[in-house]
C-alpha positions in Angstrom: -6.9 -2.8 -11.4 -6.1 -1.8 -15.0 -9.7 -1.9 -16.4 -11.2 -0.1 -19.3 -14.4 1.6 -18.1 -17.3 3.1 -19.9 -17.4 6.9 -19.7 -19.7 8.0 -16.8 -21.2 11.5 -17.1 -21.5 12.4 -13.5 -19.6 11.2 -10.4 -22.0 10.4 -7.6 -21.8 12.3 -4.3 -23.1 9.9 -1.6 -23.2 12.1 1.4 -23.2 15.9 1.2 -22.4 17.7 4.4 -24.6 20.7 5.0 -23.7 23.8 2.9 -21.7 22.0 0.2 -24.3 22.4 -2.6 -23.9 26.2 -2.9 -20.1 26.1 -2.7 -18.3 27.9 -5.6 -16.7 25.5 -8.1 -13.1 24.8 -7.6 -10.6 25.3 -10.4 -8.3 22.3 -11.2 -4.6 23.2 -11.2 -1.8 21.2 -12.7 0.6 19.3 -10.4 4.3 20.2 -10.8 6.6 17.5 -12.1 9.5 16.9 -9.6 11.3 14.0 -11.3 10.8 10.7 -13.1 12.0 7.1 -12.5 12.6 4.5 -15.1 10.3 1.5 -15.0 13.1 -0.9 -15.8 12.8 -2.4 -12.3 9.7 -3.7 -10.6 8.9 -0.5 -8.6 6.8 -0.9 -5.5 6.8 2.5 -3.7 8.8 5.3 -2.2 9.6 6.8 1.2 11.1 10.2 2.0 13.7 11.2 4.6 14.7 14.8 4.6 15.0 15.8 0.9 16.1 12.3 -0.1 13.6 10.0 -2.0 14.1 6.3 -1.6 12.5 4.0 -4.1 12.2 0.3 -3.5 11.0 -2.8 -5.3 12.4 -5.9 -6.9 15.1 -6.3 -9.5 16.0 -9.7 -11.1 14.4 -11.6 -8.2 16.1 -9.5 -5.5 14.7 -6.7 -3.3 16.4 -3.4 -3.8 16.4 0.2 -2.6 17.6 3.3 -4.4 18.1 6.9 -3.2 17.7 9.9 -5.4 17.5 13.7 -4.7 14.7 15.9 -5.7 16.3 16.4 -9.2 16.4 12.6 -9.8 20.2 12.3 -9.3 21.1 8.9 -7.9 22.7 9.0 -4.5 23.0 5.2 -3.9 21.6 2.0 -5.2 21.7 -1.3 -3.3 20.4 -4.8 -3.4 18.9 -5.5 0.0 20.7 -8.2 1.9 19.0 -11.5 1.3 20.4 -15.0 0.7 17.5 -16.0 -1.6 14.7 -14.7 -3.8 13.1 -11.7 -2.2 10.6 -8.9 -2.9 10.2 -5.4 -1.3 6.6 -4.3 -1.1 6.2 -1.7 1.7 8.2 1.0 3.4 8.2 3.6 6.1 10.6 6.1 7.8 10.8 6.4 11.6 11.2 9.7 13.6 15.0 9.2 13.6 15.3 9.0 9.9 15.8 5.2 9.7 14.3 3.6 6.7 12.3 0.4 7.1 11.4 -1.7 4.1 9.3 -4.8 4.4 8.7 -7.7 2.0 9.1 -11.4 1.8 11.7 -13.9 0.8 12.1 -17.6 0.1 13.9 -20.2 2.2 17.4 -21.0 1.1 18.2 -24.6 2.1 20.6 -27.4 1.2 19.4 -30.5 -0.5 20.4 -33.9 0.9 23.8 -35.0 -0.4 23.7 -37.6 -3.1 25.6 -40.8 -2.7 29.1 -40.6 -4.4 29.2 -42.5 -7.7 31.9 -45.1 -8.0 32.3 -44.1 -11.7 32.9 -40.5 -11.0 36.4 -39.0 -11.3 36.4 -37.9 -7.7 39.1 -39.8 -5.8 38.4 -38.1 -2.5 34.7 -38.8 -2.7 34.0 -35.1 -2.1 30.3 -34.1 -2.5 29.2 -30.5 -2.8 25.5 -30.4 -2.0 23.8 -27.9 -4.2 21.7 -25.1 -2.7 18.1 -24.8 -3.9 15.4 -22.2 -3.4 12.0 -22.8 -2.0 9.8 -21.0 -4.5 7.3 -20.0 -1.8 7.9 -16.5 -0.4 7.1 -17.7 3.1 9.5 -15.6 5.2 8.6 -12.0 6.3 11.6 -9.8 5.5 12.3 -6.5 7.3 15.3 -4.4 6.3 16.5 -1.4 8.3 18.7 1.2 6.6 20.3 3.4 9.3 19.8 7.1 8.9 22.5 8.7 6.8 23.8 5.3 5.5 23.1 2.9 2.6 23.7 -0.3 4.6 20.8 -2.6 5.2 20.3 -5.0 8.1 17.9 -7.9 7.6 15.5 -9.2 10.1 13.1 -12.1 9.2 10.4 -14.3 10.5 9.6 -17.7 9.0 5.9 -18.3 8.3 4.0 -21.5 7.4 2.8 -20.3 4.0 3.5 -17.6 1.4 3.1 -14.0 2.5 2.7 -10.6 0.8 3.3 -7.6 3.0 1.0 -4.7 1.9 1.7 -2.0 4.5 4.0 -1.1 7.4 3.6 1.5 10.1 6.1 2.7 12.8 6.2 4.8 15.9 8.6 5.2 18.9 7.3 1.8 20.4 7.7 -0.4 17.4 6.5 -1.5 13.9 3.4 -3.2 12.6 3.0 -5.0 9.3 -0.2 -6.0 7.5 -0.7 -8.3 4.5 -2.0 -11.4 2.9 -1.1 -15.0 3.5 -2.2 -18.2 1.7 -4.5 -20.4 3.7 -5.9 -23.9 3.1 -9.2 -22.4 2.0 -7.9 -19.4 0.1 -6.4 -16.2 1.6 -6.2 -14.7 5.1 -5.1 -11.3 6.2 -2.3 -11.1 8.7 -0.9 -8.5 11.1 2.5 -8.8 12.7 4.2 -6.5 15.3 7.9 -6.1 15.6 10.3 -4.2 18.0 12.7 -1.6 16.7 15.4 -4.2 17.4 13.8 -6.5 14.8 12.2 -9.0 17.2 8.9 -10.3 15.8 5.7 -11.2 17.6 3.5 -14.0 16.5 1.3 -13.2 13.4 -2.3 -12.4 14.0 -4.4 -14.1 11.4 -7.7 -12.5 10.2 -10.1 -14.7 8.3 -9.5 -18.1 6.8 -10.8 -18.1 3.2 -11.3 -14.7 1.5 -9.8 -11.8 3.5 -7.1 -9.3 2.5 -5.5 -6.5 4.6 -4.2 -3.5 2.7 -3.2 -0.7 5.2 -2.3 -0.5 8.9 -2.3 2.3 11.4 -0.6 2.3 14.8 -2.8 4.2 17.3 -1.5 6.2 20.2 -3.2 3.9 22.7 -1.3 0.9 21.4 -4.2 -0.5 19.4 -4.1 -1.1 15.7 -6.5 -0.2 12.9 -6.3 -2.3 9.7 -8.4 -2.0 6.6 -9.0 -4.2 3.6 -11.7 -6.5 2.1 -13.4 -9.7 3.1 -16.1 -12.0 1.7 -16.4 -14.1 4.8 -17.7 -13.7 8.4 -15.3 -11.9 10.7 -15.9 -11.6 14.4 -19.6 -12.5 13.9 -20.1 -9.9 11.2 -21.4 -11.5 8.1 -20.8 -10.5 4.5 -23.4 -8.2 3.1 -22.2 -7.6 -0.5 -20.2 -9.7 -2.9 -17.1 -8.4 -1.2 -17.1 -5.9 1.7 -14.6 -3.3 2.7 -13.6 -4.0 6.3 -12.2 -1.8 9.1 -10.8 -3.8 12.0 -9.5 -2.6 15.4 -7.0 -4.9 17.1 -6.1 -4.7 20.8 -2.6 -4.5 22.3 -2.9 -8.2 23.1 -3.7 -9.1 19.5 -7.4 -9.8 19.7 -10.0 -8.3 17.4 -12.0 -5.6 19.2 -14.2 -4.2 16.4 -15.1 -5.1 12.8 -17.0 -2.6 10.6 -18.1 -3.7 7.2 -18.7 -1.2 4.3 -21.0 -2.8 1.8 -23.6 -2.4 -0.9 -25.9 -5.0 -2.5 -24.1 -6.9 -5.4 -21.1 -4.7 -4.8 -17.4 -5.5 -4.5 -15.8 -3.1 -2.1 -12.4 -2.6 -0.5 -10.5 -0.1 1.6 -6.9 0.2 0.3 -5.6 3.2 2.2 -6.0 4.6 5.7 -4.5 7.5 7.6 -4.0 8.0 11.4 -7.0 10.5 11.2 -9.1 7.7 9.7 -9.4 9.2 6.2 -10.0 6.1 4.1 -9.8 5.5 0.4 -11.0 2.5 -1.6 -13.0 1.1 -4.5 -16.7 0.3 -5.1 -17.5 -1.9 -8.1 -21.1 -2.7 -9.1 -21.4 -4.5 -12.5 -19.2 -2.5 -14.8 -19.2 0.7 -12.8 -16.2 1.5 -10.6 -16.0 4.4 -8.1 -13.4 5.7 -5.7 -14.8 5.9 -2.1 -13.3 8.5 0.1 -14.7 8.6 3.7 -13.7 10.3 6.9 -14.5 8.1 10.0 -14.8 9.1 13.6 -12.8 7.3 16.3 -15.7 4.9 16.7 -15.7 4.2 13.0 -18.9 6.1 12.2 -18.7 7.9 8.8 -18.5 11.7 9.2 -18.6 12.4 5.5 -18.1 10.4 2.3 -17.8 10.9 -1.4 -17.8 8.6 -4.4 -16.1 9.6 -7.7 -16.2 7.6 -11.0 -12.7 6.2 -11.3 -10.5 3.3 -12.1 -7.7 1.8 -10.1 -6.7 2.3 -6.4 -7.5 5.3 -4.2 -4.8 6.7 -1.9 -5.3 9.0 1.1 -2.9 11.0 3.2 -3.0 13.2 6.3 -6.4 14.6 7.1 -7.1 16.1 3.7 -5.9 14.5 0.5 -7.3 11.7 -1.8 -5.6 10.7 -5.0 -7.2 8.5 -7.8 -7.7 8.3 -11.5 -10.9 10.1 -12.4 -13.0 9.0 -15.3 -15.9 11.5 -15.3 -17.1 15.0 -14.3 -16.8 16.0 -10.7 -19.5 18.6 -10.3 -17.7 20.5 -7.5 -14.8 21.2 -9.9 -14.6 23.7 -12.7 -13.9 22.4 -16.3 -13.2 18.9 -15.2 -14.4 16.3 -17.8 -11.6 13.8 -18.6 -11.8 12.0 -21.9 -10.0 9.0 -20.3 -8.9 8.1 -16.8 -6.7 10.9 -15.5 -5.0 11.2 -12.0 -6.4 13.9 -9.8 -5.6 15.0 -6.2 -8.5 16.3 -4.2 -8.1 18.4 -1.0 -10.8 18.6 1.7 -11.2 20.7 4.7 -12.0 19.3 8.2 -15.7 19.3 7.4 -15.3 17.5 4.2 -15.8 20.4 1.7 -13.6 20.2 -1.4 -11.1 23.1 -1.2 -8.6 22.2 -3.9 -8.0 20.0 -6.9 -4.7 19.2 -8.8 -4.3 17.0 -11.9 -1.5 15.1 -13.5 -1.1 15.0 -17.3 -3.5 12.8 -19.2 -0.7 10.6 -20.5 -0.3 9.2 -16.9 -2.2 6.0 -16.9 -2.1 4.9 -13.3 -1.9 6.3 -9.8 0.9 4.6 -7.8 1.2 6.3 -4.4 0.6 9.3 -2.3 3.3 10.3 0.2 3.7 13.2 2.7 7.1 14.8 3.3 7.8 17.7 5.7 10.5 19.0 3.4 9.1 18.2 -0.1 5.4 18.4 0.6 2.8 16.1 -0.8 4.2 13.7 -3.4 1.9 12.2 -6.0 3.2 9.2 -8.0 1.8 8.2 -11.3 3.1 5.9 -14.1 2.8 5.0 -17.7 4.5 2.3 -19.8 7.9 4.0 -19.7 8.3 5.9 -16.4 7.0 6.5 -12.9 6.6 10.3 -12.3 6.7 12.1 -9.0 4.6 15.3 -8.9 4.2 17.9 -6.1 1.8 20.7 -5.5 2.3 23.8 -7.6 
């Protein structure tokens, strides 16, 4: 994702809802720095419960979670319970304030005991079989940290091949995880449901050679919406570009109901973020030109409005109104916005798709990392540079 792009003079607006052209230009305001986090650990993301911010990731081959307050003061810092190598890659907070962190771990198993050597100084012939790690992260790990505590409970589900969890969603009826798993021909997407008691259903595999799933939404009717990218035929829908963004609806029983492909000739596309209101964010790359795609879809996956902005790196969306990405060019709806290099910007839209606000992080922030909504703290925008990860809020 860290690509050096040529400066592009004008970001392209693909679909302009009626009346947008005459809209007064929006001033770009500065985001307010809340706190910073050291990049000494492999940081994956954050979740927020109340006014507490929980960061998670991997430290020295072990998944960890760390809680801080809004001033950056550490409240607790734990290695998540795992008997072997583990990584933490996705997180969510349920309505009761319980923290759920998902990732993967390797199998810890004992080797066969070697035969005792007659020459060894071991009169009792005692053999201690060493424990070895399976280097493949082929177990889905799900940690629950009870509200108000720092104690983690581990639930896990063995898989047949390595897995990477990319997203997790929760509601009162359970949890859903999406991700990528290694297949014989390449990579497949997977979806897995789990109960709030940590009981896993069988994984739903999507594709067999070149499919990834990046974000998942639990719908109120029990169905799931997952988004990602694919370069293979899915449910009879053939690839149209080099790589297509895909939106997939999955039934309660685990079958694919709908596949919608977002594509362009000779383009590589993906959807990396989705909200419950079906505001999607992703990338479009054609030759050396990369853009952020931000599209609002209807319940039947028809685009209501869409924008493309010259950018680099991922695009994150939240709620019904925000998109966060690293802009590399003029956005003509904004006043005095012409970044000399990629610079993080948060765009706010109204329900009809008009841009109603814009907020930027400092130009020394090299990468957008996450976009998180909090009832107490508001909209949190995460960026990073070589030294730190910074958390910004609206001014």
